[in-house]
C-alpha positions in Angstrom: 245.2 182.4 147.7 246.4 185.6 146.1 243.6 187.3 144.1 245.3 190.5 143.2 247.8 189.8 140.7 244.2 189.1 138.8 243.8 192.4 138.4 243.7 193.5 134.6 246.1 196.9 136.2 248.3 194.3 137.8 248.9 192.0 134.4 249.5 195.7 132.6 251.7 197.0 134.9 254.0 193.5 134.6 254.0 193.8 130.5 255.2 197.5 130.9 257.9 196.7 133.5 259.0 193.8 131.3 258.9 196.3 128.6 261.8 199.1 130.6 263.6 195.9 131.5 264.3 195.6 127.6 261.9 192.7 127.4 264.4 190.5 129.7 262.7 187.4 130.6 263.2 186.4 134.3 265.7 183.4 135.1 264.1 180.2 134.9 262.5 178.8 138.3 261.9 175.2 139.6 259.3 173.5 137.9 257.4 173.3 141.2 257.0 177.8 141.6 256.7 177.5 137.9 253.3 175.5 138.7 252.5 177.4 141.4 252.5 180.5 139.3 250.5 179.1 137.0 248.0 177.7 139.0 247.6 180.9 140.5 247.3 182.8 137.4 250.0 185.8 139.1 251.9 187.6 136.7 255.7 186.8 137.3 258.2 189.4 138.9 261.1 190.8 137.1 264.1 192.7 138.4 265.6 195.4 136.7 268.8 194.5 134.3 271.9 195.4 135.6 275.4 195.8 133.0 278.7 194.1 133.7 279.8 195.8 136.7 276.5 195.5 138.4 275.5 198.9 137.7 271.6 199.2 136.7 270.9 200.2 132.7 270.0 203.5 132.3 268.1 204.1 129.4 265.4 206.8 127.4 262.2 206.2 127.2 260.1 207.7 123.8 256.4 207.3 123.7 253.6 209.1 121.5 250.0 210.4 122.9 249.2 207.1 123.7 252.0 205.5 124.7 252.1 208.2 126.9 248.9 207.8 128.4 248.9 204.0 129.0 252.1 204.4 131.0 251.0 207.6 132.8 247.8 206.1 134.2 249.6 203.3 136.2 253.4 204.2 136.7 254.7 207.8 138.3 258.3 209.3 137.7 259.7 207.4 140.9 258.5 203.9 139.1 260.1 204.8 135.7 263.6 205.8 137.3 263.5 202.2 139.4 263.5 200.9 136.1 266.4 202.8 134.6 264.8 205.4 132.6 266.4 208.8 133.1 264.4 210.6 130.5 261.2 210.4 128.8 260.0 212.1 126.0 257.1 212.8 123.5 257.9 211.6 120.1 256.7 214.4 118.5 259.1 216.7 120.7 262.2 218.1 119.5 264.8 215.6 120.9 268.8 216.4 121.2 271.4 212.9 120.8 271.7 211.0 123.9 274.5 209.0 122.2 275.4 205.2 123.1 272.1 205.1 125.5 269.7 202.3 124.7 266.1 203.6 123.7 263.0 202.2 124.4 260.3 203.2 121.9 256.6 202.4 123.0 254.4 203.8 120.3 251.6 203.3 118.2 252.3 201.4 114.8 251.6 203.9 112.2 253.6 205.6 109.0 253.9 209.0 111.2 256.0 207.0 114.5 257.8 204.7 112.0 259.6 207.6 110.0 260.2 209.5 113.1 262.4 206.5 114.6 264.3 205.7 111.5 265.0 209.5 111.1 266.3 209.2 115.1 268.0 206.4 114.4 269.7 207.8 111.2 271.1 210.9 113.3 272.3 208.8 115.9 270.3 210.4 118.4 270.0 206.9 120.6 271.4 203.1 120.3 270.7 200.6 120.4 266.7 200.9 119.6 264.2 198.7 121.7 261.0 199.3 119.6 257.8 198.5 121.1 254.5 198.5 118.9 251.3 199.2 121.6 249.4 197.0 119.3 250.0 194.4 116.3 252.0 196.5 113.3 250.3 195.2 110.1 251.8 193.6 107.4 252.5 196.0 105.1 253.6 198.9 107.3 256.2 196.6 108.8 257.5 196.1 104.9 257.5 199.6 104.8 259.4 200.0 107.8 262.0 197.5 106.7 262.4 199.3 103.7 262.9 202.6 105.6 265.6 201.0 107.6 267.2 199.5 104.8 267.6 203.1 102.8 269.0 204.7 106.0 271.5 201.9 106.8 270.3 201.7 110.6 269.6 198.0 111.0 272.3 197.7 113.6 271.0 200.3 115.5 267.6 198.3 116.2 268.1 195.6 119.3 264.8 194.5 119.2 261.2 194.9 117.9 257.9 193.7 119.3 254.3 193.6 119.3 252.8 194.5 122.8 249.2 194.3 122.7 248.9 197.3 125.1 246.7 200.1 123.1 244.3 200.5 126.3 244.7 202.6 129.3 243.8 201.3 132.8 242.3 203.7 135.3 241.5 201.6 138.3 242.0 197.5 139.0 239.4 196.4 136.6 238.6 199.0 134.5 239.8 200.4 131.1 239.2 202.8 128.1 241.1 202.4 125.1 241.5 206.1 124.8 239.5 207.0 121.2 238.4 210.3 122.3 234.9 212.0 123.7 233.1 211.6 120.1 232.9 207.9 119.4 229.3 208.0 120.4 228.6 211.0 117.5 230.8 208.8 115.1 228.7 205.8 115.2 225.2 207.4 115.4 226.3 210.5 112.7 224.8 210.4 109.1 228.0 212.8 108.7 230.7 210.3 109.0 231.9 208.1 105.9 231.9 204.7 105.8 235.6 204.4 105.8 235.8 206.1 109.2 233.3 204.0 110.5 235.6 201.2 109.6 238.8 202.4 110.6 237.1 203.5 114.3 235.5 199.8 114.5 239.4 198.1 113.6 241.0 200.4 116.4 238.0 199.4 118.5 238.6 195.5 117.7 242.4 196.0 118.1 242.5 197.4 121.6 239.6 194.9 122.6 242.2 191.8 121.2 244.7 193.5 123.5 242.8 193.3 126.4 242.0 189.7 126.0 245.6 188.8 125.6 246.7 190.4 128.7 243.9 189.1 130.6 245.3 185.8 129.3 242.1 183.9 128.3 239.8 183.3 124.9 236.4 184.7 126.0 232.9 183.6 124.9 231.2 186.8 123.1 227.7 187.9 123.5 226.1 191.0 122.0 222.5 192.2 121.4 221.6 191.8 117.7 222.5 195.1 115.8 224.5 198.1 115.8 228.2 198.5 116.5 228.3 196.1 118.9 227.7 193.2 116.6 229.9 194.5 114.1 232.6 194.8 116.8 231.9 191.2 118.2 232.1 189.5 114.7 235.2 191.3 113.7 237.0 190.4 117.5 235.5 186.5 116.9 237.3 186.4 113.5 240.6 187.9 114.7 240.9 185.7 117.4 240.2 182.6 115.2 243.0 183.6 113.0 245.0 184.3 115.8 244.5 180.5 117.2 244.6 179.2 113.5 248.4 180.5 114.1 250.1 177.8 116.0 253.6 179.1 115.7 253.0 182.4 117.7 249.6 181.5 119.9 249.6 184.3 122.3 247.1 182.1 124.7 249.5 178.6 124.6 250.3 180.0 128.3 247.1 180.8 129.7 245.9 177.2 128.1 248.6 176.0 130.1 248.0 177.9 133.3 244.8 176.2 132.7 245.6 172.7 133.3 247.6 173.3 136.0 244.9 174.8 137.8 242.4 172.3 137.0 244.9 169.7 138.1 245.0 171.2 141.4 241.8 171.3 141.9 241.4 175.0 141.1 238.4 176.0 139.2 239.0 178.2 136.2 236.3 179.1 133.6 236.5 181.4 130.4 235.4 184.9 130.6 232.2 186.3 128.8 232.9 189.3 126.8 229.8 191.3 126.9 230.0 193.8 124.2 226.8 197.1 124.6 226.2 199.7 122.4 226.0 203.4 124.7 222.4 203.5 123.5 220.8 200.8 125.9 221.0 202.9 128.6 222.4 206.9 128.4 221.0 208.0 132.2 224.5 207.0 133.8 226.2 209.0 131.3 224.8 212.3 132.7 223.5 211.2 135.9 224.5 212.7 139.2 226.3 210.3 141.8 226.8 210.2 145.6 229.9 208.1 145.6 233.1 209.5 145.9 234.9 208.4 142.7 232.0 209.5 140.6 231.8 213.0 142.7 235.5 212.9 141.7 235.0 212.1 137.8 232.3 215.0 138.1 232.8 217.9 139.8 236.8 217.8 139.7 237.3 216.2 136.1 239.8 213.6 136.8 242.3 212.3 133.9 244.5 209.5 133.6 244.1 209.5 137.2 245.0 213.1 138.0 243.0 215.9 140.0 243.9 219.1 139.2 241.5 221.6 141.1 242.0 225.4 141.9 242.6 226.2 145.8 242.8 229.4 148.1 245.9 230.6 148.5 244.6 231.8 151.8 241.3 230.4 152.9 240.9 233.4 155.2 241.6 236.0 152.7 239.9 235.4 149.2 241.3 238.4 147.7 244.6 236.4 147.5 243.1 234.4 144.4 243.6 230.5 143.8 246.3 228.1 142.9 246.4 225.1 140.9 247.1 221.9 142.5 247.7 218.2 141.1 247.1 215.2 143.1 248.0 211.9 141.4 245.7 208.8 142.7 247.8 205.6 142.4 247.8 202.0 142.9 249.7 203.0 146.5 246.9 205.0 147.6 245.2 202.7 150.7 242.4 205.7 151.0 241.3 205.6 147.9 241.6 201.9 147.2 239.2 201.5 150.2 237.0 204.5 149.5 236.7 205.3 145.7 233.2 203.4 145.6 231.6 204.0 148.4 228.8 207.2 149.3 230.4 210.1 150.3 229.3 210.7 154.0 231.2 207.2 154.5 234.4 208.7 153.0 233.9 211.7 155.7 233.6 209.0 158.4 236.4 207.2 157.5 238.9 210.6 156.9 237.8 211.3 160.7 238.8 207.5 161.4 241.9 207.5 159.7 243.3 210.7 160.8 242.6 209.7 164.7 244.6 206.6 163.9 247.3 208.5 162.6 247.6 210.7 165.9 247.2 207.4 168.0 250.1 206.1 166.1 252.3 209.1 166.2 251.4 209.7 169.8 252.4 206.1 170.6 256.2 206.9 168.9 256.3 210.4 170.6 255.5 208.7 174.1 258.3 205.9 173.8 261.0 208.5 172.6 260.0 211.5 174.9 259.5 214.0 171.8 256.9 216.3 172.0 255.5 215.7 168.3 256.6 213.8 165.3 257.9 216.9 163.6 260.5 217.0 166.8 261.5 213.3 166.3 262.6 213.7 162.9 264.7 216.6 163.8 266.1 215.2 167.0 269.4 213.2 166.7 269.7 212.1 170.2 266.6 209.9 170.5 267.2 207.1 172.5 269.2 204.7 170.6 266.8 201.6 172.2 263.7 203.2 170.1 265.9 204.7 167.0 265.2 201.3 165.0 261.5 201.5 165.7 261.5 205.3 164.9 263.4 204.5 161.4 260.6 201.7 160.6 257.8 203.6 161.4 258.5 207.4 160.2 258.4 207.1 156.6 255.0 205.0 156.8 254.2 207.7 158.9 254.4 210.4 156.6 253.0 208.5 153.9 249.4 208.2 155.6 249.8 211.8 156.6 250.9 213.1 153.4 247.8 210.9 151.8 245.0 212.0 154.1 246.3 215.4 153.6 245.7 215.1 149.9 242.2 213.4 150.7 241.1 216.1 153.1 241.8 218.7 150.7 239.6 216.9 147.7 236.9 216.6 150.1 237.0 220.0 150.7 236.8 220.7 147.2 234.1 218.9 146.7 232.1 219.5 149.3 232.3 223.2 148.1 230.9 221.8 144.8 228.5 219.8 146.0 227.2 222.5 148.1 227.4 225.4 145.3 225.3 223.1 142.6 223.4 221.2 145.5 224.6 217.7 143.8 222.9 216.0 147.0 219.4 217.7 146.1 219.8 216.5 142.0 220.9 212.8 143.5 218.0 212.6 145.7 215.6 213.7 142.9 217.3 211.0 140.3 216.8 208.6 142.9 213.0 208.3 142.7 213.4 210.2 139.0 210.1 208.2 138.2 207.7 209.6 141.2 208.4 213.3 140.0 205.4 214.7 137.7 206.1 217.0 134.7 205.1 219.9 137.1 207.7 219.1 139.7 210.5 218.9 137.0 209.1 222.2 135.2 209.3 224.3 139.3 212.8 222.9 139.7 214.3 224.2 136.1 212.6 227.3 136.8 213.8 227.7 140.6 217.1 230.0 140.8 217.8 228.8 144.1 218.6 225.1 142.8 222.2 225.2 142.4 224.7 227.4 140.6 225.6 225.3 137.3 222.4 225.4 134.7 223.7 222.2 133.1 222.9 219.9 135.9 219.3 220.8 135.5 219.6 219.7 131.8 221.0 216.6 133.2 218.4 216.1 135.4 215.6 217.0 133.2 216.9 214.4 130.2 217.0 211.4 133.0 213.6 212.0 133.8 212.7 212.4 130.2 214.2 209.0 129.3 212.9 207.2 132.6 209.3 208.4 133.2 206.5 206.7 132.1 204.3 209.6 131.6 203.6 210.7 128.1 205.0 214.0 127.4 203.0 216.0 124.7 204.4 218.8 122.3 203.6 221.3 124.5 205.0 219.6 127.6 208.0 219.7 125.6 208.1 223.3 124.4 207.4 224.6 128.1 210.9 222.8 129.0 212.6 224.0 126.2 211.7 227.7 127.3 212.7 227.1 130.6 216.0 225.5 130.1 216.6 228.4 127.7 215.4 230.8 130.2 218.4 229.7 132.3 220.9 229.9 129.5 220.9 226.4 129.0 221.5 225.3 125.1 218.4 222.7 124.5 220.1 221.2 120.9 220.7 218.3 122.4 216.7 217.5 123.1 216.2 217.1 119.6 218.2 213.7 119.4 217.2 212.8 123.0 213.6 212.8 121.7 214.5 210.0 119.0 216.5 208.0 121.9 213.3 208.1 124.1 211.0 206.3 121.8 214.2 203.2 121.3 215.4 203.3 124.6 212.8 202.6 126.4 212.4 199.2 125.1 216.2 198.7 126.2 216.7 200.3 129.8 215.2 198.7 132.5 214.3 200.5 135.4 215.9 199.6 138.6 214.1 198.8 141.9 216.6 198.7 144.8 217.9 195.1 145.4 218.2 195.7 149.1 217.7 198.1 151.7 220.1 200.9 152.5 223.4 200.5 153.8 224.3 200.9 157.1 227.3 202.5 158.6 229.0 200.5 161.3 228.5 202.0 164.8 225.4 203.8 163.3 227.1 207.2 164.1 225.8 208.8 160.6 221.8 209.1 160.9 219.6 207.6 157.9 217.6 210.4 156.3 218.3 213.6 155.3 219.8 214.9 158.4 222.6 217.3 158.3 226.2 215.2 159.0 226.6 215.5 162.7 228.4 218.5 164.5 230.6 216.0 166.5 232.4 214.7 162.6 232.3 218.6 161.6 234.5 219.6 164.8 236.7 217.0 164.5 237.6 217.7 161.0 238.0 221.1 161.8 240.5 219.5 164.4 242.1 217.5 161.7 243.2 220.7 159.8 240.8 220.7 157.0 240.4 224.5 158.0 237.9 226.5 160.0 235.7 226.9 156.7 234.7 223.0 157.0 231.7 223.1 159.0 230.3 226.0 156.9 230.5 224.0 153.8 228.7 220.6 155.0 225.9 222.7 156.8 223.5 222.0 154.7 224.9 218.7 152.7 222.4 216.3 153.0 223.7 212.9 154.7 222.0 209.7 153.0 222.7 206.5 151.4 221.7 205.6 148.1 219.1 202.6 147.5 221.2 199.3 146.4 219.8 199.4 142.8 221.3 197.7 139.4 221.7 199.8 136.7 220.5 198.5 133.1 223.7 197.2 132.2 224.5 195.8 135.4 221.2 193.9 134.6 222.6 192.5 131.7 225.5 191.5 132.9 223.4 189.6 135.8 221.4 187.8 133.4 224.4 186.7 131.3 226.8 185.8 133.8 224.5 184.5 136.3 221.2 183.6 134.5 219.6 181.5 138.0 219.6 184.8 139.8 218.6 187.2 137.5 215.1 188.5 137.3 212.6 187.3 134.5 213.0 191.0 132.6 216.3 191.0 132.7 216.6 187.3 131.3 213.9 188.2 128.4 216.0 191.4 127.5 219.3 189.4 126.6 217.2 186.1 125.5 218.3 186.9 122.0 221.7 188.4 122.4 224.2 186.8 119.8 226.7 184.1 120.8 230.6 184.0 119.5 232.4 181.3 120.9 236.1 181.6 119.0 237.1 178.3 119.6 234.1 176.6 118.4 233.8 174.0 116.0 232.8 176.5 113.1 236.5 177.4 112.3 236.3 180.4 110.0 233.0 181.8 111.6 231.2 184.6 110.0 232.7 186.9 107.9 232.7 190.5 109.3 230.9 193.3 107.0 232.4 196.5 106.2 230.3 199.5 107.8 229.0 200.0 103.9 227.0 196.9 103.8 225.8 197.2 107.2 224.7 200.7 107.1 222.7 199.5 103.6 224.9 202.6 102.4 222.9 205.4 103.6 224.9 206.7 106.7 224.4 205.6 109.9 221.2 208.1 110.0 219.1 206.6 107.9 215.4 206.4 108.5 213.8 203.2 110.1 212.8 201.3 113.2 216.1 201.4 114.5 218.3 204.0 116.3 220.5 206.2 114.6 223.9 204.3 113.8 222.0 200.8 114.1 224.2 198.5 112.1 221.8 195.7 111.0 223.5 192.7 109.7 222.2 189.4 110.9 225.9 188.4 112.2 226.5 186.1 114.8 225.1 182.8 116.2 221.7 182.4 118.3 222.5 180.9 121.4 221.1 177.3 122.3 219.1 176.9 125.7 222.6 175.7 127.2 224.4 178.5 126.4 221.8 181.2 127.1 221.9 179.4 130.4 225.5 179.1 130.8 226.9 180.5 134.3 230.1 182.7 134.6 232.4 183.8 137.5 234.4 186.6 135.3 233.2 189.2 132.4 234.2 191.6 130.6 231.7 194.2 130.3 232.4 197.1 127.3 230.4 200.1 126.1 230.4 201.4 122.4 230.5 204.8 122.7 231.7 206.1 126.2 231.8 204.8 129.7 230.5 206.4 133.2 232.2 205.5 136.7 228.3 204.6 137.8 228.3 202.2 136.0 231.8 201.0 136.8 230.7 201.1 140.4 227.9 199.7 139.9 229.1 196.5 138.5 231.8 196.3 141.3 228.9 196.6 143.9 226.9 193.5 141.9 229.7 191.4 141.6 230.6 191.7 145.5 226.9 191.1 146.5 226.8 187.7 144.1 230.2 186.5 145.3 229.4 183.3 147.2 226.1 182.8 145.8 224.3 180.4 143.2 225.1 181.2 139.8 224.5 179.8 136.6 224.6 175.9 135.4 228.2 176.7 133.8 227.6 173.8 131.3 230.2 172.3 128.6 233.5 173.1 127.6 232.5 176.8 126.9 233.1 177.3 131.1 235.9 175.0 131.9 239.2 174.9 129.9 240.7 175.9 126.6 240.0 174.2 123.5 238.1 170.6 125.0 240.2 170.6 128.3 237.2 169.2 130.1 234.1 168.5 128.5 232.8 168.1 125.1 230.4 170.3 123.9 229.7 172.2 120.0 230.3 176.0 120.6 231.3 175.7 124.0 228.6 175.3 125.7 226.1 172.4 124.4 227.8 169.6 126.3 229.9 167.9 128.5 230.3 167.3 132.2 229.9 170.8 133.1 230.8 172.8 136.1 229.3 174.6 138.7 232.3 176.5 139.7 230.7 179.6 137.6 228.0 179.7 140.2 229.7 179.2 143.5 233.1 181.3 142.9 234.1 184.6 143.3 232.2 187.2 140.7 235.1 189.5 138.8 233.5 192.0 136.3 236.2 194.0 134.2 234.6 197.0 132.9 236.2 199.4 130.2 235.2 201.5 127.1 235.7 203.5 124.0 236.8 206.3 126.4 235.5 207.4 130.4 233.2 210.6 129.9 231.8 212.8 132.5 228.4 214.3 132.0 229.6 217.6 130.5 231.6 216.2 128.2 229.2 213.3 126.4 226.5 216.1 126.7 228.9 218.7 124.7 231.1 216.3 122.5 228.3 213.7 121.7 224.6 214.6 122.3 225.5 218.1 121.0 226.1 217.3 118.1 223.6 214.8 117.1 221.1 217.0 118.3 222.1 219.8 115.5 221.9 216.3 113.0 218.4 215.8 114.1 217.1 219.3 113.9 
């Protein structure tokens, strides 16, 4: 069975491609083909539309900032051209008329964009217009747009108007963000933000999550802790889904229901996913930690944005005086090396680059041997190659060139990463954080005072906050004064610590210290030694031969080569306790025992009425004093889960953190999902596990009764991870903790 099309990214790409194809529905297929497609959960593919002469329909694409981010994270310019897009423009930029050319708008439904669209059409910039909103347009705005269109007499220029439910950004196959900016955590925990602004932010989060659920095609069970923004979001999303289900005229989940029926008939187990919504305050450590995986290092050291890496490289490695130049690399879905190695420890990445480079050389040598050429480059320029090998050469050369370009790109990235690791001594910081609870106050203070420990003072602040939030040792006011003085002495702004002190008192009750779940990984062949030895000279020599440059050996000397212990973060433990309760630890089960339970398909047709921020914040702002976190929204919403619902297992989950997401958490969740696939799981009881709307079993609230299914426990586990915004440690410190620290003083 094909699993690839199940990925969130593939579903979003299919939806975008349909928009680029003027929302053209694919031709009707045979009933058997449709049944097979539905049962496999595959997204049907479309082909570009042609005009009456058999030529592609060329068109203009106009987007706003969010539309640009949504598209650019999954498609490149060549992809757009393949769908007939000759030019793409931002709606806020000056644009010139391109008459009689269709235009596709992909924008947020707001008053500003509607006015710009009306102005474009009244000036006859393009015609006709295919208008696509990233989320559902509110009725008042739609009526206002209709009035504008009538006044400007531009109705004849509008060919289509669609709600597309695509207001989320996909970075990896099952990783998304809502693109809400760096300061969501600050906004939800600040006492300076008005209730109306919090309500607007919550509504945007709900809208984004609704779009993710629509794209995935299944209505989830929603679980969340009591209190906080997570509960408000859960209640509003539950109500939005209920209201949508009741609108039978335009139910976006009818197709998914049909697909579930087809798959059930085919004997393929399907379960409704669980949507776990968590406040960021449940665990701040992953937002600040130093990681040792390729993906996290790229995100931390190279500041990756929308799958594009922009880094500075020397113009001449042997002559630093010539300065540096900026180089941008795109990481896309066709990057075989990134797909294989993004989540693995960095030493393994180094080993795999070496292996792939050796394989490339062998394949290139095989071609040149058959044709008699001395190298691939000569072969490309030689028109007199043996005719009998010409077909093989034509077939293999493009693939070899693409492989070589991909490997060169990752070798360049690895070179810059290694320099960052060595300069900042990130291997040392990661090693300390792996066993941070064993560090004493004296050891932490000595590290802060040691000028030889890295070139970036912010790394020391990150390590101290992680230790402070994790340690069981009592830290007195005098101790804190000494730590703050030491940090200030190395030019670190200690403002965030005022807020972190408050967080420590709360998160010590929510964080779950994670002991290793299994021994450290072993590399195939045992070529990389365990412990803390340097990367072998053999590997360094082969990298040099592979064109990484003469400085590579100097870069890696002293960089520690070790494999991280396999341990689960707090969010992963929460996910395990809700997805696979029979395998979860008792401590994790205890933490989630009182999580609220929302089932939009339950018998309680209208659910609960979500309150506004002013009701849940008590009118005193997010920072009012009390036993809860600043920004805690205690409303008593939701439904307490029954015993059967608490022990209900799931094979699929969407984990969403409110206030910032971490590459570490994403990687940790994917590691857990791989380890857990094929093992035991939850009970999987009632209609909440199989089917939609009581297709199989009968059970109140989706988990109370019925025959149930063990599919959730034995099926392949899948976890989709998302957040309001994916942030690296520096962004979270400066955009959120710094501001909250200023308010806490």
